[in-house]
N, CA, C and O atoms as CSV, one atom per row, in Angstrom:
chain,resi,resn,atom,element,x,y,z
A,1,MET,N,N,0.851,-1.174,0.000
A,1,MET,CA,C,0.000,0.000,0.000
A,1,MET,C,C,0.896,1.236,0.000
A,1,MET,O,O,1.845,1.310,0.781
A,2,ALA,N,N,0.612,2.184,-0.847
A,2,ALA,CA,C,1.410,3.406,-0.940
A,2,ALA,C,C,1.117,4.303,0.255
A,2,ALA,O,O,-0.006,4.317,0.760
A,3,PRO,N,N,2.127,5.059,0.715
A,3,PRO,CA,C,1.882,5.960,1.849
A,3,PRO,C,C,0.876,7.036,1.467
A,3,PRO,O,O,0.875,7.550,0.348
A,4,ARG,N,N,0.029,7.356,2.419
A,4,ARG,CA,C,-1.000,8.362,2.176
A,4,ARG,C,C,-0.406,9.760,2.235
A,4,ARG,O,O,0.490,10.048,3.027
A,5,ALA,N,N,-0.925,10.604,1.387
A,5,ALA,CA,C,-0.527,12.007,1.440
A,5,ALA,C,C,-1.130,12.623,2.701
A,5,ALA,O,O,-2.193,12.205,3.161
A,6,ALA,N,N,-0.459,13.595,3.240
A,6,ALA,CA,C,-0.952,14.235,4.459
A,6,ALA,C,C,-2.316,14.859,4.198
A,6,ALA,O,O,-2.480,15.671,3.287
A,7,LYS,N,N,-3.291,14.465,5.015
A,7,LYS,CA,C,-4.630,15.017,4.862
A,7,LYS,C,C,-4.711,16.411,5.464
A,7,LYS,O,O,-5.531,17.227,5.042
A,8,ASP,N,N,-3.865,16.684,6.447
A,8,ASP,CA,C,-3.914,17.959,7.141
A,8,ASP,C,C,-2.601,18.707,6.962
A,8,ASP,O,O,-1.659,18.505,7.728
A,9,PRO,N,N,-2.534,19.570,5.953
A,9,PRO,CA,C,-1.281,20.306,5.743
A,9,PRO,C,C,-0.988,21.269,6.890
A,9,PRO,O,O,0.159,21.679,7.069
A,10,LEU,N,N,-2.006,21.635,7.670
A,10,LEU,CA,C,-1.783,22.550,8.794
A,10,LEU,C,C,-0.789,21.976,9.795
A,10,LEU,O,O,0.043,22.705,10.335
A,11,LYS,N,N,-0.872,20.683,10.040
A,11,LYS,CA,C,0.067,20.042,10.974
A,11,LYS,C,C,1.494,20.172,10.473
A,11,LYS,O,O,2.401,20.476,11.249
A,12,GLN,N,N,1.698,19.946,9.198
A,12,GLN,CA,C,3.034,20.055,8.626
A,12,GLN,C,C,3.518,21.502,8.656
A,12,GLN,O,O,4.685,21.759,8.950
A,13,TRP,N,N,2.629,22.447,8.353
A,13,TRP,CA,C,3.018,23.862,8.381
A,13,TRP,C,C,3.398,24.286,9.797
A,13,TRP,O,O,4.355,25.035,9.990
A,14,ARG,N,N,2.637,23.802,10.793
A,14,ARG,CA,C,2.975,24.133,12.186
A,14,ARG,C,C,4.336,23.550,12.561
A,14,ARG,O,O,5.151,24.202,13.213
A,15,LYS,N,N,4.558,22.325,12.140
A,15,LYS,CA,C,5.838,21.672,12.425
A,15,LYS,C,C,6.980,22.453,11.775
A,15,LYS,O,O,8.023,22.670,12.394
A,16,ASP,N,N,6.781,22.865,10.548
A,16,ASP,CA,C,7.797,23.648,9.839
A,16,ASP,C,C,8.046,24.985,10.542
A,16,ASP,O,O,9.192,25.416,10.669
A,17,ALA,N,N,6.985,25.634,10.995
A,17,ALA,CA,C,7.099,26.951,11.634
A,17,ALA,C,C,7.822,26.868,12.969
A,17,ALA,O,O,8.471,27.831,13.376
A,18,GLU,N,N,7.723,25.738,13.656
A,18,GLU,CA,C,8.365,25.589,14.969
A,18,GLU,C,C,9.874,25.785,14.909
A,18,GLU,O,O,10.483,26.201,15.894
A,19,GLY,N,N,10.473,25.496,13.782
A,19,GLY,CA,C,11.915,25.626,13.660
A,19,GLY,C,C,12.382,27.002,13.221
A,19,GLY,O,O,13.582,27.224,13.058
A,20,LEU,N,N,11.456,27.927,13.027
A,20,LEU,CA,C,11.819,29.244,12.532
A,20,LEU,C,C,12.099,30.228,13.661
A,20,LEU,O,O,11.482,30.169,14.724
A,21,SER,N,N,13.033,31.125,13.411
A,21,SER,CA,C,13.259,32.231,14.332
A,21,SER,C,C,12.134,33.246,14.142
A,21,SER,O,O,11.318,33.124,13.229
A,22,TYR,N,N,12.105,34.240,15.013
A,22,TYR,CA,C,11.090,35.285,14.894
A,22,TYR,C,C,11.190,35.980,13.539
A,22,TYR,O,O,10.188,36.186,12.854
A,23,GLU,N,N,12.402,36.333,13.174
A,23,GLU,CA,C,12.609,37.057,11.917
A,23,GLU,C,C,12.203,36.216,10.711
A,23,GLU,O,O,11.607,36.732,9.765
A,24,GLU,N,N,12.519,34.939,10.740
A,24,GLU,CA,C,12.153,34.052,9.632
A,24,GLU,C,C,10.644,33.887,9.514
A,24,GLU,O,O,10.087,33.919,8.417
A,25,ALA,N,N,9.990,33.709,10.657
A,25,ALA,CA,C,8.536,33.551,10.648
A,25,ALA,C,C,7.848,34.836,10.192
A,25,ALA,O,O,6.858,34.793,9.462
A,26,LEU,N,N,8.376,35.972,10.625
A,26,LEU,CA,C,7.805,37.256,10.221
A,26,LEU,C,C,7.995,37.485,8.719
A,26,LEU,O,O,7.095,37.986,8.045
A,27,GLN,N,N,9.154,37.121,8.208
A,27,GLN,CA,C,9.406,37.261,6.774
A,27,GLN,C,C,8.487,36.346,5.969
A,27,GLN,O,O,7.963,36.746,4.929
A,28,ALA,N,N,8.293,35.113,6.453
A,28,ALA,CA,C,7.394,34.183,5.757
A,28,ALA,C,C,5.972,34.721,5.754
A,28,ALA,O,O,5.281,34.638,4.738
A,29,ALA,N,N,5.528,35.271,6.877
A,29,ALA,CA,C,4.184,35.848,6.956
A,29,ALA,C,C,4.064,37.035,6.003
A,29,ALA,O,O,3.039,37.209,5.345
A,30,ASP,N,N,5.111,37.846,5.933
A,30,ASP,CA,C,5.100,38.999,5.037
A,30,ASP,C,C,5.012,38.568,3.573
A,30,ASP,O,O,4.287,39.178,2.787
A,31,LEU,N,N,5.741,37.527,3.211
A,31,LEU,CA,C,5.680,37.021,1.836
A,31,LEU,C,C,4.282,36.504,1.499
A,31,LEU,O,O,3.779,36.717,0.396
A,32,LEU,N,N,3.664,35.824,2.459
A,32,LEU,CA,C,2.309,35.320,2.233
A,32,LEU,C,C,1.308,36.472,2.134
A,32,LEU,O,O,0.343,36.397,1.375
A,33,LEU,N,N,1.538,37.523,2.895
A,33,LEU,CA,C,0.670,38.696,2.799
A,33,LEU,C,C,0.729,39.280,1.392
A,33,LEU,O,O,-0.298,39.649,0.823
A,34,HIS,N,N,1.923,39.361,0.839
A,34,HIS,CA,C,2.057,39.864,-0.530
A,34,HIS,C,C,1.319,38.958,-1.521
A,34,HIS,O,O,0.716,39.436,-2.482
A,35,GLN,N,N,1.376,37.651,-1.276
A,35,GLN,CA,C,0.634,36.721,-2.141
A,35,GLN,C,C,-0.863,36.979,-2.056
A,35,GLN,O,O,-1.562,36.985,-3.069
A,36,LEU,N,N,-1.349,37.193,-0.829
A,36,LEU,CA,C,-2.778,37.446,-0.639
A,36,LEU,C,C,-3.214,38.736,-1.318
A,36,LEU,O,O,-4.346,38.839,-1.790
A,37,GLN,N,N,-2.333,39.706,-1.368
A,37,GLN,CA,C,-2.662,40.982,-1.987
A,37,GLN,C,C,-2.544,40.943,-3.506
A,37,GLN,O,O,-2.975,41.869,-4.192
A,38,ASN,N,N,-1.965,39.882,-4.021
A,38,ASN,CA,C,-1.774,39.738,-5.460
A,38,ASN,C,C,-3.070,39.235,-6.086
A,38,ASN,O,O,-3.584,38.181,-5.713
A,39,ASP,N,N,-3.576,39.982,-7.017
A,39,ASP,CA,C,-4.841,39.616,-7.661
A,39,ASP,C,C,-4.746,38.338,-8.479
A,39,ASP,O,O,-5.772,37.764,-8.842
A,40,SER,N,N,-3.548,37.888,-8.772
A,40,SER,CA,C,-3.417,36.692,-9.605
A,40,SER,C,C,-3.427,35.391,-8.799
A,40,SER,O,O,-3.345,34.307,-9.376
A,41,THR,N,N,-3.528,35.491,-7.469
A,41,THR,CA,C,-3.603,34.284,-6.641
A,41,THR,C,C,-4.958,33.620,-6.852
A,41,THR,O,O,-5.997,34.250,-6.653
A,42,PRO,N,N,-4.953,32.354,-7.253
A,42,PRO,CA,C,-6.227,31.648,-7.474
A,42,PRO,C,C,-7.040,31.569,-6.183
A,42,PRO,O,O,-6.494,31.425,-5.089
A,43,LEU,N,N,-8.323,31.664,-6.338
A,43,LEU,CA,C,-9.233,31.622,-5.194
A,43,LEU,C,C,-9.027,30.370,-4.351
A,43,LEU,O,O,-9.102,30.428,-3.124
A,44,ALA,N,N,-8.773,29.256,-4.993
A,44,ALA,CA,C,-8.591,27.994,-4.279
A,44,ALA,C,C,-7.382,28.033,-3.338
A,44,ALA,O,O,-7.337,27.286,-2.360
A,45,GLU,N,N,-6.417,28.885,-3.622
A,45,GLU,CA,C,-5.214,28.962,-2.791
A,45,GLU,C,C,-5.319,30.007,-1.692
A,45,GLU,O,O,-4.507,30.009,-0.767
A,46,LEU,N,N,-6.292,30.886,-1.775
A,46,LEU,CA,C,-6.384,31.981,-0.809
A,46,LEU,C,C,-6.535,31.497,0.625
A,46,LEU,O,O,-5.857,31.999,1.521
A,47,GLN,N,N,-7.412,30.533,0.851
A,47,GLN,CA,C,-7.644,30.058,2.211
A,47,GLN,C,C,-6.388,29.403,2.783
A,47,GLN,O,O,-6.024,29.655,3.932
A,48,GLN,N,N,-5.731,28.573,1.994
A,48,GLN,CA,C,-4.512,27.921,2.477
A,48,GLN,C,C,-3.412,28.943,2.749
A,48,GLN,O,O,-2.676,28.819,3.728
A,49,THR,N,N,-3.303,29.932,1.902
A,49,THR,CA,C,-2.294,30.972,2.103
A,49,THR,C,C,-2.580,31.742,3.385
A,49,THR,O,O,-1.670,32.035,4.161
A,50,TYR,N,N,-3.838,32.061,3.597
A,50,TYR,CA,C,-4.240,32.760,4.822
A,50,TYR,C,C,-3.924,31.913,6.058
A,50,TYR,O,O,-3.360,32.416,7.029
A,51,GLN,N,N,-4.283,30.641,6.020
A,51,GLN,CA,C,-4.039,29.759,7.160
A,51,GLN,C,C,-2.550,29.620,7.459
A,51,GLN,O,O,-2.135,29.605,8.617
A,52,ARG,N,N,-1.776,29.521,6.425
A,52,ARG,CA,C,-0.326,29.414,6.594
A,52,ARG,C,C,0.226,30.690,7.223
A,52,ARG,O,O,1.089,30.634,8.098
A,53,GLY,N,N,-0.269,31.827,6.779
A,53,GLY,CA,C,0.142,33.101,7.367
A,53,GLY,C,C,-0.206,33.178,8.841
A,53,GLY,O,O,0.581,33.683,9.643
A,54,GLN,N,N,-1.380,32.681,9.202
A,54,GLN,CA,C,-1.784,32.654,10.613
A,54,GLN,C,C,-0.812,31.823,11.451
A,54,GLN,O,O,-0.481,32.195,12.576
A,55,ILE,N,N,-0.366,30.719,10.909
A,55,ILE,CA,C,0.577,29.853,11.625
A,55,ILE,C,C,1.887,30.593,11.873
A,55,ILE,O,O,2.444,30.526,12.969
A,56,TYR,N,N,2.375,31.291,10.865
A,56,TYR,CA,C,3.616,32.055,11.042
A,56,TYR,C,C,3.443,33.181,12.055
A,56,TYR,O,O,4.347,33.447,12.846
A,57,LEU,N,N,2.297,33.839,12.037
A,57,LEU,CA,C,2.049,34.899,13.005
A,57,LEU,C,C,1.920,34.340,14.422
A,57,LEU,O,O,2.366,34.971,15.380
A,58,GLU,N,N,1.313,33.162,14.556
A,58,GLU,CA,C,1.234,32.514,15.869
A,58,GLU,C,C,2.629,32.184,16.382
A,58,GLU,O,O,2.896,32.305,17.578
A,59,ARG,N,N,3.517,31.771,15.491
A,59,ARG,CA,C,4.904,31.487,15.870
A,59,ARG,C,C,5.580,32.763,16.373
A,59,ARG,O,O,6.272,32.740,17.391
A,60,CYS,N,N,5.382,33.866,15.668
A,60,CYS,CA,C,5.954,35.145,16.096
A,60,CYS,C,C,5.436,35.527,17.480
A,60,CYS,O,O,6.207,35.932,18.350
A,61,GLU,N,N,4.134,35.396,17.675
A,61,GLU,CA,C,3.524,35.743,18.955
A,61,GLU,C,C,4.079,34.870,20.078
A,61,GLU,O,O,4.362,35.361,21.171
A,62,SER,N,N,4.233,33.594,19.810
A,62,SER,CA,C,4.766,32.671,20.801
A,62,SER,C,C,6.187,33.056,21.202
A,62,SER,O,O,6.528,33.052,22.385
A,63,LEU,N,N,7.007,33.385,20.218
A,63,LEU,CA,C,8.388,33.777,20.509
A,63,LEU,C,C,8.437,35.094,21.271
A,63,LEU,O,O,9.274,35.262,22.158
A,64,LEU,N,N,7.552,36.030,20.939
A,64,LEU,CA,C,7.498,37.294,21.665
A,64,LEU,C,C,7.086,37.093,23.117
A,64,LEU,O,O,7.601,37.769,24.008
A,65,GLN,N,N,6.167,36.176,23.359
A,65,GLN,CA,C,5.743,35.898,24.731
A,65,GLN,C,C,6.890,35.338,25.565
A,65,GLN,O,O,7.032,35.675,26.740
A,66,VAL,N,N,7.700,34.488,24.956
A,66,VAL,CA,C,8.858,33.926,25.661
A,66,VAL,C,C,9.823,35.044,26.043
A,66,VAL,O,O,10.325,35.084,27.166
A,67,VAL,N,N,10.074,35.940,25.112
A,67,VAL,CA,C,10.981,37.058,25.384
A,67,VAL,C,C,10.387,37.968,26.453
A,67,VAL,O,O,11.086,38.402,27.368
A,68,GLU,N,N,9.114,38.250,26.333
A,68,GLU,CA,C,8.445,39.116,27.300
A,68,GLU,C,C,8.549,38.553,28.711
A,68,GLU,O,O,8.761,39.305,29.662
A,69,GLN,N,N,8.403,37.256,28.857
A,69,GLN,CA,C,8.473,36.628,30.166
A,69,GLN,C,C,9.883,36.644,30.737
A,69,GLN,O,O,10.070,36.538,31.949
A,70,SER,N,N,10.866,36.775,29.868
A,70,SER,CA,C,12.237,36.755,30.351
A,70,SER,C,C,12.791,38.147,30.634
A,70,SER,O,O,13.905,38.286,31.141
A,71,VAL,N,N,12.012,39.175,30.307
A,71,VAL,CA,C,12.460,40.541,30.574
A,71,VAL,C,C,12.532,40.732,32.081
A,71,VAL,O,O,11.628,40.341,32.819
A,72,LEU,N,N,13.608,41.333,32.512
A,72,LEU,CA,C,13.804,41.541,33.947
A,72,LEU,C,C,13.634,43.007,34.307
A,72,LEU,O,O,13.868,43.907,33.500
A,73,GLN,N,N,13.215,43.213,35.558
A,73,GLN,CA,C,13.027,44.555,36.064
A,73,GLN,C,C,13.928,44.725,37.287
A,73,GLN,O,O,13.963,43.850,38.152
A,74,LEU,N,N,14.647,45.828,37.366
A,74,LEU,CA,C,15.531,46.089,38.491
A,74,LEU,C,C,14.728,46.676,39.645
A,74,LEU,O,O,14.022,47.672,39.490
A,75,ASP,N,N,14.851,46.033,40.811
A,75,ASP,CA,C,14.188,46.517,42.021
A,75,ASP,C,C,15.124,47.540,42.670
A,75,ASP,O,O,16.211,47.171,43.114
A,76,PRO,N,N,14.725,48.825,42.736
A,76,PRO,CA,C,15.635,49.846,43.263
A,76,PRO,C,C,15.957,49.677,44.746
A,76,PRO,O,O,17.001,50.145,45.200
A,77,ASP,N,N,15.091,49.023,45.507
A,77,ASP,CA,C,15.337,48.839,46.935
A,77,ASP,C,C,16.397,47.785,47.199
A,77,ASP,O,O,17.264,47.969,48.054
A,78,THR,N,N,16.330,46.686,46.471
A,78,THR,CA,C,17.271,45.588,46.713
A,78,THR,C,C,18.378,45.501,45.685
A,78,THR,O,O,19.343,44.757,45.861
A,79,MET,N,N,18.238,46.271,44.600
A,79,MET,CA,C,19.195,46.256,43.492
A,79,MET,C,C,19.352,44.854,42.903
A,79,MET,O,O,20.429,44.473,42.446
A,80,THR,N,N,18.261,44.102,42.924
A,80,THR,CA,C,18.228,42.784,42.305
A,80,THR,C,C,17.213,42.812,41.175
A,80,THR,O,O,16.358,43.695,41.102
A,81,THR,N,N,17.325,41.842,40.313
A,81,THR,CA,C,16.371,41.771,39.219
A,81,THR,C,C,15.258,40.796,39.561
A,81,THR,O,O,15.461,39.768,40.208
A,82,THR,N,N,14.083,41.164,39.101
A,82,THR,CA,C,12.915,40.302,39.295
A,82,THR,C,C,12.178,40.223,37.965
A,82,THR,O,O,12.270,41.143,37.153
A,83,PRO,N,N,11.454,39.147,37.735
A,83,PRO,CA,C,10.676,39.071,36.495
A,83,PRO,C,C,9.694,40.227,36.416
A,83,PRO,O,O,9.082,40.611,37.413
A,84,LEU,N,N,9.556,40.769,35.232
A,84,LEU,CA,C,8.635,41.864,34.994
A,84,LEU,C,C,7.218,41.377,35.229
A,84,LEU,O,O,6.784,40.404,34.613
A,85,ASP,N,N,6.498,42.041,36.111
A,85,ASP,CA,C,5.109,41.694,36.404
A,85,ASP,C,C,4.215,42.502,35.485
A,85,ASP,O,O,4.122,43.724,35.606
A,86,SER,N,N,3.555,41.806,34.560
A,86,SER,CA,C,2.736,42.501,33.564
A,86,SER,C,C,1.491,43.134,34.165
A,86,SER,O,O,0.790,43.873,33.473
A,87,THR,N,N,1.193,42.864,35.445
A,87,THR,CA,C,-0.016,43.441,36.053
A,87,THR,C,C,0.257,44.799,36.657
A,87,THR,O,O,-0.687,45.512,36.997
A,88,THR,N,N,1.537,45.192,36.807
A,88,THR,CA,C,1.833,46.480,37.381
A,88,THR,C,C,2.471,47.376,36.333
A,88,THR,O,O,3.618,47.176,35.932
A,89,HIS,N,N,1.715,48.350,35.906
A,89,HIS,CA,C,2.213,49.322,34.935
A,89,HIS,C,C,2.046,50.708,35.524
A,89,HIS,O,O,1.017,51.006,36.130
A,90,ASP,N,N,3.061,51.569,35.351
A,90,ASP,CA,C,2.972,52.940,35.858
A,90,ASP,C,C,2.209,53.789,34.905
A,90,ASP,O,O,2.024,54.980,35.151
């Protein structure tokens, strides 16, 4: 029996996106945006292009959250660093 083609390309796209840096994922999303804006893109490809772009943007968001959580704030009283608490904003 021949191997089946992947029924869900989204899984493969997510797997591919996991290995990308923020800059790579952002560039891929930007390229897909240009494709979506191109009037010559066939209608049948629009949904897949959009979904793929969403995956790249989710990757960017995920990487930004990791960086955000690692940002440190200097405590002036103890002169030590503590994780930035997103609930306290001046």
